[in-house]
N, C-alpha and C positions, 0 to 999 in steps of 0.2 A: 791384536785384533784379528778376529777370524773373518775372512772375506766370504761373501756369498758364493756358494758353489753352484754356478749355473750349469756346469757340465753334468752334475748329478741330476739336476732337474731335466736336462736333455735326455739322459738315460731313462728317467721315469716316463717321459713322453713316449719314448720308443717302446717301453714295456707295456704301457697302456694300449697303444695302437696295435702292437703285435698280438697281445692277449685277446683283444676283441676280434681281430682278424681270424684267429684260431678258433674262437668260440664266440659267436655273435651274441649269445645270451648274456655275456658279461658286460654288454653295453649299458645295462641298467645301472651298473656301478659308476659308469663314466658320464651319465646324463647331467651331472653337475657342471661338467666342463663346457666351455665355450671356445670357439676358434681362437679368440684373442688370448686365451690362457697359454697357448703354445708359442714358444719363442722362435721356433724354426718354421720358416714359411712353408716348406714342404709338409711339415706335420699339420699345419693349419688346414691345408688343402685336403690332406688325407682324412683328417677328422671330419671335415664337412661332407666329404663323399661317403664315409662310413655312416655318418648320422643320417644322411639322406636315404641310403639304402635300407638301413635297419628300421627307421621310423616308417618307411614305405612298405614294410613287411617283406623285404627281399633279402636274400643271403648275399654276403660279400666276403671275398677272400683276396689274396694278393693278386691272383690272375684277373679276377673280375675288376678289381680296383685299378690295375694297370690299364685295362681296356677302356676305362672311363676317361683317360687322358691321352687320347691318340696323338694330339698335336704337341703335347708337352713332353718331349723326349727326355729332358733332364729329370722330371718327376717320375716318369715311367721307369727309367733306369734305376732311380733311387728306390722305388717300390720293389722292383724285382730283386734288388740287392739287399732288401730289408732283412736283417738276420738277428734282430733283438730276441732275447729270451722271453718267453711267455709265462704267465702265471695266472692261477685262478684267484689269487689274493691281490687284486689290483687296487683296492681301496687306499692303502698307504701311498701308492704311486700317484693316484688321482689327487690326493691331498698335497703331495709334494709339488705337483704341477701347479696347483692353485696357489700354494704358498709362494713359489718362485715368481709367479705372475704378479702377485700382489707386491712382492718386494721390488720387482722391476718398475712397477708403477710408482712406488714410493720414491725410488731413486730418481725417476724421470721428473716427478713433480717437485722434488727438492731442488733439482738442477734448474728447473724453470723458475722457481721462486728465487733462487740465487741470482739468476740473470736479471730478474725484475728488480731485486733489491739493489743491484749495481747501476740501475738506470736512474740517473740524476733527475730526470723529468718526472719521476713518480714520487708522490709524497709518502711519508712513513705510514700514515693511516691506511692508504690504499693498498700498500704492499702487505701490511699486516692483515687487512681484511681479506684480500685475495688468498693469501697463504693459509689463513685459518679455514676458509671455505674449502680449499683443496684438501686440507687435513681431514675435515669432516667427510668429504667425498671418498677419500681413501679408506677411511674407517668403515664406511658403508660398503665399499667395493669388496672388502675382505669378508663381509658377512654374507653367507649363502642364503638366498631366498628361493632356492629351488624346491620343487616338490619332493617329498621323501615318502617312501613306502612305510606303512605302519611298523613293520618289523624292524626298520632301521632306527626307531627311537622308542619303541614300546618298552624295551628292557629297562631303560633308565627310569621311566615313569612308574612302572610296576614295582620296581625295587624301592623307589622313594616312598610310594604309598604304603607298601608293606612295612617298611621301617618305621613310618609314622604311626601305623596302627599298633605296632608292638612297643613303641616307645624307644626304639633303637636309634631314631633320628629326630632332630628338632625341626619343627616347621619353619619354612622360610618366610612365612607371613609375618607382617609387622603388627604391632598392637595399636588399638584405638584409644587406649587409656581407660577403657571400661570393660571389665571382665565379661559382663553379661552380653555386651555387644559383640565381643570377640567370639563368644560361644555361638552366637546366632549366625555370624558371618564367616567364622573360621579365620578372622583377622583380615588384614589388608594385604593382598597378594601382589608380588612383583609382576609387572607387565599389565597391571590393570589401572584403569582410570576411574577414580572415585569422585563423585560430586556431592558436596554438602550444600544443601539449599535451605532457605528459610526466609521469613519476613524480616523487615528491618528491625534491628535491635533485639533479635532473638537469641544471640549468642553464638553465631556461626564462627566468628573470628576467635573467641575464647576456646571453642571446641577444637578448631584447627591447632591452636597453640597447645592445647592439652594433648592432642595426638603427637605433635612434634616433641613435646616435653617427655612423654612416655618413652619415645624411641631414642631421644638423646640420652636419657638415663640408662638405656640399654646399650649405649655407645654406638648407635646406628647413625651415620652421617645424614643430615637433613639440609635441604635448601628451601628457603621461604622467599617467594616473590611477593612483597608486600607493597602493592601499588596504592593502597589506601592509607597506610600508616608509615611513618618514618622509622628508621632503625631504632631510635630512642623510644618510640612508642611501643615497638615490639618488645623491647627490653622491659618497659613498664608493665607489660602484660605478664611477663614471666616472673617478675619479682614477687608479686602476691602469691603466685602458685608455689614457688619454692619456699617462701616463708610461712606457708600454710595460713595465709590471711593476716599474719601479724603486721605486715607492712602492706597497707591497702593502696589502691591506685589514688585515692583521694589524698593520702599522706604523701605520696610521691609528687603530687601536684602542689602540695603545701608542706614542704619539708620542715618548716618551723614548728609544725604540729607534732612532730615525732617526739616520742619519749626516748630517754637514753637507751632503754632496752630495745626499742624499735630501731634506733640507729645502729645498734650492735648487730641486730639480725639483718639489717639492710646491708651492712658491710660483709657479713658472713655469706650472704646470697651471691656476692660477686665471685667468691672462690668456687661455688657450685656451678654458676652459669658459665664461668670462664672455661670450665672443663667440657661443656657441651659441644659436640661436633655439629654446630649449627651455623650455617652461612645465611645472611640476610641481604637481599637486594631490594632497595626501596625506590628504584627508578620509577618516576611518575608516568612515563610514556614509553611503553615497550610494544613492539610489533610481535606477532606470533613467530615470525622468522628469527628475530633477535632473541626472543625468549628461548626458542629451541636450540639455537647455536650456543648461547651462554650456558644453558642447562646441560647440554651435551659435554661442553668443556669441563664444567664442574664435576659431572659424573665421572669423567675419565681421570680428572686430576685428584679428586678427593674421595672417590668411591661413594658418592651420594646414593642413598637407597630410597629416599623419600623426597619428592618435590611437591611443594604446595604453592598454589597461586590464589591470592586474596585481593581481588576476586576477578572472575572471568570477564565480566562486563567491562572492566577497565582496560583490558588488553586491546590493542589495535589490530583488527583483522581485515581481511579483504572482502569486498562485496559492495553491492549498491544500496543495501539497507541494513538496519541494525541486526535483524535476524541472521542475514547472510554473514555479516562480520563476526557475530558471536559464534556461528557455526564453524567458521574457518579456524577460530581460536580453539574451540572444543576439539576439532579434528586434530589440530597440532598437539594438544595435550594427550589425546589418545595415542597418536603415533609415537610420541616421545616415550610413553609408558611401554608400548609394545616393542619398539626397537631397542631401547636401553634396558629393558627388563627391570624397571623400577616402579614403585608406587607413585602415581601422580594424583594429587588431590586438587580439585578446582572448586572454589567457593562460588556459588551462584546466587545472585540476589533476586528475590521475587519482586514483582511490582506491588504497590500498596493495595491491600484488599479493598473492595468496594464497600464492604460491610463496616460498620462502626467498630464492631468487636472482631478481633482477629479470629478467623476460623481455623480449624485443623487443616494443615496443608496436605495436598495430595500430589501425586506425580504429575498431573496435568498442569500444575502451576509452573513447571519448567518449560511448558510448550512454547511460551512466548520467547524463550531464550534459544531460538534456532534448534539445532540438533543436539543440544547438550544431553537431553534425556536418552536419545538413541545411542550416543557415543559412549555413555557411562556403563561400566560393568556393575557398579554399585552406587546407589543413590541413597543418601542419608538426609533426612529432613529434620531440622531442629524445630521443636514446637514448645512454646511456653504460653499456655492458655491464660487469659485474663478473666478476672471476675467482673461483676457488674459495675464496680467502681474503677475499672480499667487498671487494677493492680494485678500483679502476677500471683497466680494461685499456688505456685510451687509444685504443681502436679505436672512437671515437665516430662517430655518424651523425646527420645531419639528414634525417629521412624525409619525403618528399613523399607523404603518405598519400591526399590528394585534391587534384585540380586539375581544375576544370570544363572548361578549354580546353587541357588538356595531359596528358602522361603522368605516371604515378606512378613514383617511383624513390627513390634515396637518395643523399646526398652525403657522402663520407667526410671527417670532420673530427677535430680533436683539441682538447680543452679545455685552455687554458693557465690554470693556477691563479693565476699571478701577475698576468696582465693581465685575467683574468676575461672572456676571449673565446674563441670557437671559431676555430681556425686551419685552413686547408686541410691535408689529409693525403693523401699518396700511398697509395692503397689497398693496393698490393702490399707496401709496406715498413713501413707504420705510422708513418712519419716525417712531420713537417710539412715542406711544400715552400715555406713562406714565413714570415718572422719575424712579420709582422702585417699586417692590412689597413690599419692606421692609419699614416699618415706625417705627421709634425708639419709 
């Protein structure tokens, strides 16, 4: 076992401080540092003094620095005897100081957790809860949230876009399960919060299931918070999709109606679904904080890339009224996507329309749901129009009502009641132009 070399980190602290004293302009590379990152108390005081002078537009060197501590003879002597080597390439040393500080914090928190675990007055659940919260805090502590100059991160972005444009790299965006929708949106991008809205019984949940299925088939780990359905109900939504409608939801509710061939396909679907990297949580009552903690743990443990919540209004948020509570849940989903760099999908239920006939939904229909519309990077509205006899016309649409980096438009689709998926539809004919996006 290799022990943490804190002496090496101490030397990096000296190199960073000496380099900035020799050339104050190098402080721009050390702006990520905080006094608590330094393990040596003298180094913490020196860094604070340098930071104060440089940010105040004043020069600083060893002599000026020593004069700033007339009553601290020990620190003054330490500064005047400061003989570390300086370098213009201080970025690796800055990173080493941060890495060592993070490791010290990890050790400190684990030692604290160990003491708590040995305390007989504490119950197991309390110990585990506090320990997990500390682990999440430590993970966030190690993530820099400091401001960066464009030049510090532009190379990676430009290189990625150029490789995408020439086909030399594959996009990190996930699929929606519909090619035309992916063309319009560029796919579902990590770090973004996607909202799927619609009226009651419009197919929002099947659409989310379709998105999850498309990504599971691509071996992309997914997590579904299904507060409306049980785990078994989620499975019942996936089986018709995998069997291409040969085993319908109605047959799953009435298994005696299955033909021998359908029973065979039903059992074959298990082998397919068991391979999906899909985790389902059907807890009926989850707070925004509990959701975030659990999702973060699953992301770190299983490499989850897509998190879906069905649906936002069933989460328990903070606030004095319904709008505020939904807003707090929406903000939690947005922050999870941003911090963990995953796609987060939230299903949002519209209120029932006043009109007898369901009208075409618009972005404003999300207004009653707090800040869901404002938080979302992408808003997709599911629309299945009715005829005069209140039957579905099969001229369905997935409406892109909001897209921060792209146009708003709609994609013509047709809902397949047997497969429980939306299929592409030729807009002019109203007919599906493909059997299914899924190929076994």
